[in-house]
mmCIF file of the C-alpha atoms, coordinates in Angstrom:
data_MODEL
# 
_entry.id   MODEL 
# 
loop_
_atom_site.group_PDB 
_atom_site.id 
_atom_site.type_symbol 
_atom_site.label_atom_id 
_atom_site.label_alt_id 
_atom_site.label_comp_id 
_atom_site.label_asym_id 
_atom_site.label_entity_id 
_atom_site.label_seq_id 
_atom_site.pdbx_PDB_ins_code 
_atom_site.Cartn_x 
_atom_site.Cartn_y 
_atom_site.Cartn_z 
_atom_site.occupancy 
_atom_site.B_iso_or_equiv 
_atom_site.pdbx_formal_charge 
_atom_site.auth_seq_id 
_atom_site.auth_comp_id 
_atom_site.auth_asym_id 
_atom_site.auth_atom_id 
_atom_site.pdbx_PDB_model_num 
ATOM 1   C CA . UNK A 1 1   ? 0.000   0.000   0.000   1.00 0.00 ? 1   UNK A CA 1 
ATOM 2   C CA . UNK A 1 2   ? 1.346   3.389   -0.998  1.00 0.00 ? 2   UNK A CA 1 
ATOM 3   C CA . UNK A 1 3   ? 1.014   6.117   1.600   1.00 0.00 ? 3   UNK A CA 1 
ATOM 4   C CA . UNK A 1 4   ? -0.631  9.253   0.310   1.00 0.00 ? 4   UNK A CA 1 
ATOM 5   C CA . UNK A 1 5   ? -1.558  12.337  2.210   1.00 0.00 ? 5   UNK A CA 1 
ATOM 6   C CA . UNK A 1 6   ? -4.379  14.796  1.582   1.00 0.00 ? 6   UNK A CA 1 
ATOM 7   C CA . UNK A 1 7   ? -2.093  16.941  -0.578  1.00 0.00 ? 7   UNK A CA 1 
ATOM 8   C CA . UNK A 1 8   ? -1.353  13.974  -2.872  1.00 0.00 ? 8   UNK A CA 1 
ATOM 9   C CA . UNK A 1 9   ? -5.098  13.319  -3.150  1.00 0.00 ? 9   UNK A CA 1 
ATOM 10  C CA . UNK A 1 10  ? -5.720  16.971  -4.020  1.00 0.00 ? 10  UNK A CA 1 
ATOM 11  C CA . UNK A 1 11  ? -3.037  16.850  -6.714  1.00 0.00 ? 11  UNK A CA 1 
ATOM 12  C CA . UNK A 1 12  ? -4.609  13.703  -8.182  1.00 0.00 ? 12  UNK A CA 1 
ATOM 13  C CA . UNK A 1 13  ? -7.953  15.516  -8.301  1.00 0.00 ? 13  UNK A CA 1 
ATOM 14  C CA . UNK A 1 14  ? -6.288  18.355  -10.202 1.00 0.00 ? 14  UNK A CA 1 
ATOM 15  C CA . UNK A 1 15  ? -4.508  15.954  -12.576 1.00 0.00 ? 15  UNK A CA 1 
ATOM 16  C CA . UNK A 1 16  ? -7.884  14.585  -13.651 1.00 0.00 ? 16  UNK A CA 1 
ATOM 17  C CA . UNK A 1 17  ? -8.933  17.992  -14.990 1.00 0.00 ? 17  UNK A CA 1 
ATOM 18  C CA . UNK A 1 18  ? -7.537  20.026  -17.844 1.00 0.00 ? 18  UNK A CA 1 
ATOM 19  C CA . UNK A 1 19  ? -4.014  21.296  -17.385 1.00 0.00 ? 19  UNK A CA 1 
ATOM 20  C CA . UNK A 1 20  ? -3.947  25.094  -17.333 1.00 0.00 ? 20  UNK A CA 1 
ATOM 21  C CA . UNK A 1 21  ? -2.707  26.535  -20.639 1.00 0.00 ? 21  UNK A CA 1 
ATOM 22  C CA . UNK A 1 22  ? 0.322   28.358  -19.296 1.00 0.00 ? 22  UNK A CA 1 
ATOM 23  C CA . UNK A 1 23  ? 4.107   28.277  -19.383 1.00 0.00 ? 23  UNK A CA 1 
ATOM 24  C CA . UNK A 1 24  ? 3.849   27.289  -15.700 1.00 0.00 ? 24  UNK A CA 1 
ATOM 25  C CA . UNK A 1 25  ? 0.776   25.031  -15.611 1.00 0.00 ? 25  UNK A CA 1 
ATOM 26  C CA . UNK A 1 26  ? 1.366   23.793  -12.063 1.00 0.00 ? 26  UNK A CA 1 
ATOM 27  C CA . UNK A 1 27  ? 1.815   27.253  -10.566 1.00 0.00 ? 27  UNK A CA 1 
ATOM 28  C CA . UNK A 1 28  ? -1.899  27.912  -10.012 1.00 0.00 ? 28  UNK A CA 1 
ATOM 29  C CA . UNK A 1 29  ? -2.307  24.446  -8.508  1.00 0.00 ? 29  UNK A CA 1 
ATOM 30  C CA . UNK A 1 30  ? 0.595   25.125  -6.156  1.00 0.00 ? 30  UNK A CA 1 
ATOM 31  C CA . UNK A 1 31  ? -0.868  28.445  -5.074  1.00 0.00 ? 31  UNK A CA 1 
ATOM 32  C CA . UNK A 1 32  ? -4.238  26.856  -4.250  1.00 0.00 ? 32  UNK A CA 1 
ATOM 33  C CA . UNK A 1 33  ? -2.485  24.160  -2.186  1.00 0.00 ? 33  UNK A CA 1 
ATOM 34  C CA . UNK A 1 34  ? -0.153  26.636  -0.468  1.00 0.00 ? 34  UNK A CA 1 
ATOM 35  C CA . UNK A 1 35  ? 3.020   24.963  -1.718  1.00 0.00 ? 35  UNK A CA 1 
ATOM 36  C CA . UNK A 1 36  ? 5.649   25.674  -4.350  1.00 0.00 ? 36  UNK A CA 1 
ATOM 37  C CA . UNK A 1 37  ? 5.322   24.739  -7.989  1.00 0.00 ? 37  UNK A CA 1 
ATOM 38  C CA . UNK A 1 38  ? 8.445   22.605  -7.568  1.00 0.00 ? 38  UNK A CA 1 
ATOM 39  C CA . UNK A 1 39  ? 6.764   20.572  -4.824  1.00 0.00 ? 39  UNK A CA 1 
ATOM 40  C CA . UNK A 1 40  ? 3.765   19.893  -7.061  1.00 0.00 ? 40  UNK A CA 1 
ATOM 41  C CA . UNK A 1 41  ? 6.125   18.635  -9.783  1.00 0.00 ? 41  UNK A CA 1 
ATOM 42  C CA . UNK A 1 42  ? 8.105   16.547  -7.267  1.00 0.00 ? 42  UNK A CA 1 
ATOM 43  C CA . UNK A 1 43  ? 4.928   14.939  -5.929  1.00 0.00 ? 43  UNK A CA 1 
ATOM 44  C CA . UNK A 1 44  ? 3.656   14.166  -9.434  1.00 0.00 ? 44  UNK A CA 1 
ATOM 45  C CA . UNK A 1 45  ? 7.017   12.618  -10.353 1.00 0.00 ? 45  UNK A CA 1 
ATOM 46  C CA . UNK A 1 46  ? 6.967   10.545  -7.148  1.00 0.00 ? 46  UNK A CA 1 
ATOM 47  C CA . UNK A 1 47  ? 3.450   9.281   -7.953  1.00 0.00 ? 47  UNK A CA 1 
ATOM 48  C CA . UNK A 1 48  ? 4.528   8.400   -11.493 1.00 0.00 ? 48  UNK A CA 1 
ATOM 49  C CA . UNK A 1 49  ? 7.604   6.586   -10.169 1.00 0.00 ? 49  UNK A CA 1 
ATOM 50  C CA . UNK A 1 50  ? 5.744   4.578   -7.496  1.00 0.00 ? 50  UNK A CA 1 
ATOM 51  C CA . UNK A 1 51  ? 2.847   3.730   -9.804  1.00 0.00 ? 51  UNK A CA 1 
ATOM 52  C CA . UNK A 1 52  ? 0.120   5.708   -8.051  1.00 0.00 ? 52  UNK A CA 1 
ATOM 53  C CA . UNK A 1 53  ? -0.241  7.619   -11.328 1.00 0.00 ? 53  UNK A CA 1 
ATOM 54  C CA . UNK A 1 54  ? 0.494   5.414   -14.336 1.00 0.00 ? 54  UNK A CA 1 
ATOM 55  C CA . UNK A 1 55  ? 0.646   8.041   -17.036 1.00 0.00 ? 55  UNK A CA 1 
ATOM 56  C CA . UNK A 1 56  ? -0.206  11.571  -18.017 1.00 0.00 ? 56  UNK A CA 1 
ATOM 57  C CA . UNK A 1 57  ? -1.248  12.482  -21.507 1.00 0.00 ? 57  UNK A CA 1 
ATOM 58  C CA . UNK A 1 58  ? -3.121  14.847  -23.709 1.00 0.00 ? 58  UNK A CA 1 
ATOM 59  C CA . UNK A 1 59  ? -6.681  14.202  -24.813 1.00 0.00 ? 59  UNK A CA 1 
ATOM 60  C CA . UNK A 1 60  ? -7.480  15.320  -28.321 1.00 0.00 ? 60  UNK A CA 1 
ATOM 61  C CA . UNK A 1 61  ? -11.016 16.627  -28.676 1.00 0.00 ? 61  UNK A CA 1 
ATOM 62  C CA . UNK A 1 62  ? -11.345 15.053  -32.108 1.00 0.00 ? 62  UNK A CA 1 
ATOM 63  C CA . UNK A 1 63  ? -14.587 16.831  -33.041 1.00 0.00 ? 63  UNK A CA 1 
ATOM 64  C CA . UNK A 1 64  ? -13.006 20.243  -32.375 1.00 0.00 ? 64  UNK A CA 1 
ATOM 65  C CA . UNK A 1 65  ? -9.884  19.191  -34.291 1.00 0.00 ? 65  UNK A CA 1 
ATOM 66  C CA . UNK A 1 66  ? -11.927 18.573  -37.436 1.00 0.00 ? 66  UNK A CA 1 
ATOM 67  C CA . UNK A 1 67  ? -12.484 14.828  -37.119 1.00 0.00 ? 67  UNK A CA 1 
ATOM 68  C CA . UNK A 1 68  ? -16.253 14.903  -37.388 1.00 0.00 ? 68  UNK A CA 1 
ATOM 69  C CA . UNK A 1 69  ? -16.746 11.422  -38.821 1.00 0.00 ? 69  UNK A CA 1 
ATOM 70  C CA . UNK A 1 70  ? -16.047 8.799   -36.206 1.00 0.00 ? 70  UNK A CA 1 
ATOM 71  C CA . UNK A 1 71  ? -17.077 5.177   -36.237 1.00 0.00 ? 71  UNK A CA 1 
ATOM 72  C CA . UNK A 1 72  ? -16.616 2.025   -34.234 1.00 0.00 ? 72  UNK A CA 1 
ATOM 73  C CA . UNK A 1 73  ? -15.718 -0.687  -36.707 1.00 0.00 ? 73  UNK A CA 1 
ATOM 74  C CA . UNK A 1 74  ? -16.109 -4.272  -35.524 1.00 0.00 ? 74  UNK A CA 1 
ATOM 75  C CA . UNK A 1 75  ? -14.122 -6.892  -37.404 1.00 0.00 ? 75  UNK A CA 1 
ATOM 76  C CA . UNK A 1 76  ? -14.658 -10.647 -37.815 1.00 0.00 ? 76  UNK A CA 1 
ATOM 77  C CA . UNK A 1 77  ? -11.311 -12.035 -36.710 1.00 0.00 ? 77  UNK A CA 1 
ATOM 78  C CA . UNK A 1 78  ? -10.544 -15.468 -35.269 1.00 0.00 ? 78  UNK A CA 1 
ATOM 79  C CA . UNK A 1 79  ? -8.831  -15.711 -31.901 1.00 0.00 ? 79  UNK A CA 1 
ATOM 80  C CA . UNK A 1 80  ? -5.613  -17.128 -33.392 1.00 0.00 ? 80  UNK A CA 1 
ATOM 81  C CA . UNK A 1 81  ? -5.167  -14.036 -35.587 1.00 0.00 ? 81  UNK A CA 1 
ATOM 82  C CA . UNK A 1 82  ? -6.304  -11.484 -33.005 1.00 0.00 ? 82  UNK A CA 1 
ATOM 83  C CA . UNK A 1 83  ? -2.880  -10.374 -31.739 1.00 0.00 ? 83  UNK A CA 1 
ATOM 84  C CA . UNK A 1 84  ? -1.330  -10.056 -35.200 1.00 0.00 ? 84  UNK A CA 1 
ATOM 85  C CA . UNK A 1 85  ? -4.308  -8.266  -36.745 1.00 0.00 ? 85  UNK A CA 1 
ATOM 86  C CA . UNK A 1 86  ? -4.869  -6.157  -33.637 1.00 0.00 ? 86  UNK A CA 1 
ATOM 87  C CA . UNK A 1 87  ? -1.260  -4.943  -33.724 1.00 0.00 ? 87  UNK A CA 1 
ATOM 88  C CA . UNK A 1 88  ? -1.627  -3.874  -37.358 1.00 0.00 ? 88  UNK A CA 1 
ATOM 89  C CA . UNK A 1 89  ? -4.858  -2.022  -36.627 1.00 0.00 ? 89  UNK A CA 1 
ATOM 90  C CA . UNK A 1 90  ? -3.563  -0.449  -33.416 1.00 0.00 ? 90  UNK A CA 1 
ATOM 91  C CA . UNK A 1 91  ? -0.612  0.972   -35.355 1.00 0.00 ? 91  UNK A CA 1 
ATOM 92  C CA . UNK A 1 92  ? -2.959  3.010   -37.595 1.00 0.00 ? 92  UNK A CA 1 
ATOM 93  C CA . UNK A 1 93  ? -2.780  6.674   -36.617 1.00 0.00 ? 93  UNK A CA 1 
ATOM 94  C CA . UNK A 1 94  ? -6.508  7.134   -37.290 1.00 0.00 ? 94  UNK A CA 1 
ATOM 95  C CA . UNK A 1 95  ? -7.436  4.480   -34.713 1.00 0.00 ? 95  UNK A CA 1 
ATOM 96  C CA . UNK A 1 96  ? -7.673  5.654   -31.118 1.00 0.00 ? 96  UNK A CA 1 
ATOM 97  C CA . UNK A 1 97  ? -8.989  2.440   -29.556 1.00 0.00 ? 97  UNK A CA 1 
ATOM 98  C CA . UNK A 1 98  ? -8.477  -1.200  -30.498 1.00 0.00 ? 98  UNK A CA 1 
ATOM 99  C CA . UNK A 1 99  ? -10.078 -3.913  -28.341 1.00 0.00 ? 99  UNK A CA 1 
ATOM 100 C CA . UNK A 1 100 ? -10.653 -7.651  -28.468 1.00 0.00 ? 100 UNK A CA 1 
ATOM 101 C CA . UNK A 1 101 ? -14.035 -8.216  -26.828 1.00 0.00 ? 101 UNK A CA 1 
ATOM 102 C CA . UNK A 1 102 ? -16.218 -11.097 -25.818 1.00 0.00 ? 102 UNK A CA 1 
ATOM 103 C CA . UNK A 1 103 ? -19.243 -11.053 -28.110 1.00 0.00 ? 103 UNK A CA 1 
ATOM 104 C CA . UNK A 1 104 ? -22.359 -13.134 -28.584 1.00 0.00 ? 104 UNK A CA 1 
ATOM 105 C CA . UNK A 1 105 ? -22.129 -15.872 -31.241 1.00 0.00 ? 105 UNK A CA 1 
ATOM 106 C CA . UNK A 1 106 ? -24.857 -14.039 -33.167 1.00 0.00 ? 106 UNK A CA 1 
ATOM 107 C CA . UNK A 1 107 ? -22.508 -11.029 -33.464 1.00 0.00 ? 107 UNK A CA 1 
ATOM 108 C CA . UNK A 1 108 ? -19.205 -12.612 -34.356 1.00 0.00 ? 108 UNK A CA 1 
ATOM 109 C CA . UNK A 1 109 ? -17.146 -9.417  -34.720 1.00 0.00 ? 109 UNK A CA 1 
ATOM 110 C CA . UNK A 1 110 ? -14.900 -9.449  -31.639 1.00 0.00 ? 110 UNK A CA 1 
ATOM 111 C CA . UNK A 1 111 ? -12.207 -6.958  -32.688 1.00 0.00 ? 111 UNK A CA 1 
ATOM 112 C CA . UNK A 1 112 ? -13.326 -3.349  -32.224 1.00 0.00 ? 112 UNK A CA 1 
ATOM 113 C CA . UNK A 1 113 ? -11.579 -0.247  -33.549 1.00 0.00 ? 113 UNK A CA 1 
ATOM 114 C CA . UNK A 1 114 ? -12.520 3.405   -33.127 1.00 0.00 ? 114 UNK A CA 1 
ATOM 115 C CA . UNK A 1 115 ? -11.661 5.242   -36.322 1.00 0.00 ? 115 UNK A CA 1 
ATOM 116 C CA . UNK A 1 116 ? -11.551 9.037   -36.629 1.00 0.00 ? 116 UNK A CA 1 
ATOM 117 C CA . UNK A 1 117 ? -11.845 10.749  -40.015 1.00 0.00 ? 117 UNK A CA 1 
ATOM 118 C CA . UNK A 1 118 ? -12.667 14.141  -41.488 1.00 0.00 ? 118 UNK A CA 1 
ATOM 119 C CA . UNK A 1 119 ? -15.199 12.850  -44.010 1.00 0.00 ? 119 UNK A CA 1 
ATOM 120 C CA . UNK A 1 120 ? -17.192 9.767   -44.955 1.00 0.00 ? 120 UNK A CA 1 
ATOM 121 C CA . UNK A 1 121 ? -14.881 9.317   -47.932 1.00 0.00 ? 121 UNK A CA 1 
ATOM 122 C CA . UNK A 1 122 ? -11.808 9.411   -45.679 1.00 0.00 ? 122 UNK A CA 1 
ATOM 123 C CA . UNK A 1 123 ? -13.426 6.929   -43.269 1.00 0.00 ? 123 UNK A CA 1 
ATOM 124 C CA . UNK A 1 124 ? -14.058 4.474   -46.094 1.00 0.00 ? 124 UNK A CA 1 
ATOM 125 C CA . UNK A 1 125 ? -10.517 4.987   -47.386 1.00 0.00 ? 125 UNK A CA 1 
ATOM 126 C CA . UNK A 1 126 ? -9.106  4.123   -43.941 1.00 0.00 ? 126 UNK A CA 1 
ATOM 127 C CA . UNK A 1 127 ? -11.289 1.021   -43.724 1.00 0.00 ? 127 UNK A CA 1 
ATOM 128 C CA . UNK A 1 128 ? -10.223 -0.026  -47.240 1.00 0.00 ? 128 UNK A CA 1 
ATOM 129 C CA . UNK A 1 129 ? -6.556  0.399   -46.298 1.00 0.00 ? 129 UNK A CA 1 
ATOM 130 C CA . UNK A 1 130 ? -7.029  -1.716  -43.168 1.00 0.00 ? 130 UNK A CA 1 
ATOM 131 C CA . UNK A 1 131 ? -8.800  -4.413  -45.181 1.00 0.00 ? 131 UNK A CA 1 
ATOM 132 C CA . UNK A 1 132 ? -5.890  -4.468  -47.640 1.00 0.00 ? 132 UNK A CA 1 
ATOM 133 C CA . UNK A 1 133 ? -3.253  -4.614  -44.879 1.00 0.00 ? 133 UNK A CA 1 
ATOM 134 C CA . UNK A 1 134 ? -4.987  -7.278  -42.784 1.00 0.00 ? 134 UNK A CA 1 
ATOM 135 C CA . UNK A 1 135 ? -6.966  -9.216  -45.386 1.00 0.00 ? 135 UNK A CA 1 
ATOM 136 C CA . UNK A 1 136 ? -9.933  -9.057  -43.015 1.00 0.00 ? 136 UNK A CA 1 
ATOM 137 C CA . UNK A 1 137 ? -12.940 -8.471  -45.274 1.00 0.00 ? 137 UNK A CA 1 
ATOM 138 C CA . UNK A 1 138 ? -15.809 -8.939  -42.857 1.00 0.00 ? 138 UNK A CA 1 
ATOM 139 C CA . UNK A 1 139 ? -16.660 -5.948  -40.709 1.00 0.00 ? 139 UNK A CA 1 
ATOM 140 C CA . UNK A 1 140 ? -19.530 -3.769  -39.568 1.00 0.00 ? 140 UNK A CA 1 
ATOM 141 C CA . UNK A 1 141 ? -19.453 -0.011  -39.163 1.00 0.00 ? 141 UNK A CA 1 
ATOM 142 C CA . UNK A 1 142 ? -21.244 1.184   -36.034 1.00 0.00 ? 142 UNK A CA 1 
ATOM 143 C CA . UNK A 1 143 ? -21.925 4.908   -35.997 1.00 0.00 ? 143 UNK A CA 1 
ATOM 144 C CA . UNK A 1 144 ? -23.053 6.967   -33.072 1.00 0.00 ? 144 UNK A CA 1 
ATOM 145 C CA . UNK A 1 145 ? -26.421 8.594   -33.485 1.00 0.00 ? 145 UNK A CA 1 
ATOM 146 C CA . UNK A 1 146 ? -26.136 10.859  -30.463 1.00 0.00 ? 146 UNK A CA 1 
ATOM 147 C CA . UNK A 1 147 ? -23.552 11.438  -27.725 1.00 0.00 ? 147 UNK A CA 1 
ATOM 148 C CA . UNK A 1 148 ? -25.293 10.945  -24.391 1.00 0.00 ? 148 UNK A CA 1 
ATOM 149 C CA . UNK A 1 149 ? -22.305 11.129  -22.071 1.00 0.00 ? 149 UNK A CA 1 
ATOM 150 C CA . UNK A 1 150 ? -18.603 11.603  -22.496 1.00 0.00 ? 150 UNK A CA 1 
ATOM 151 C CA . UNK A 1 151 ? -16.491 12.025  -19.411 1.00 0.00 ? 151 UNK A CA 1 
ATOM 152 C CA . UNK A 1 152 ? -13.187 10.743  -18.158 1.00 0.00 ? 152 UNK A CA 1 
ATOM 153 C CA . UNK A 1 153 ? -12.977 8.401   -15.211 1.00 0.00 ? 153 UNK A CA 1 
ATOM 154 C CA . UNK A 1 154 ? -12.691 10.172  -11.845 1.00 0.00 ? 154 UNK A CA 1 
ATOM 155 C CA . UNK A 1 155 ? -10.811 8.442   -9.042  1.00 0.00 ? 155 UNK A CA 1 
ATOM 156 C CA . UNK A 1 156 ? -11.153 11.048  -6.302  1.00 0.00 ? 156 UNK A CA 1 
# 
């Protein structure tokens, strides 16, 4: 068990939100906590090192970045080919998510990819390229009709 104090918990809460757009993004966090910016950075580095925080990264708001055509594409792939095909698909820059999932026998498309494109034509071009690279010809395109909720996981 890793020992964390209230300050560590507060920093984790802040890490789950957007990073301030500033040359010193941790400065405002430090001021609110009554500590130095350096201490905030030290605590974050300690949490990364001990595994309390696994990673930090940017989240691209794909709709705002011009990627208005997004689809979940489910592929019919056998279990023996899943790792090889999944690695090829996961390497595609237009794919943000690639999962092998348990599915019902009536829906035998267990490999799921989330593809982001700027147009329907581009989406189909990406799918065609993946088909050519993987030789997986059976797939279904699942499009969202309406976004009902989109939030990141909160741990504190």
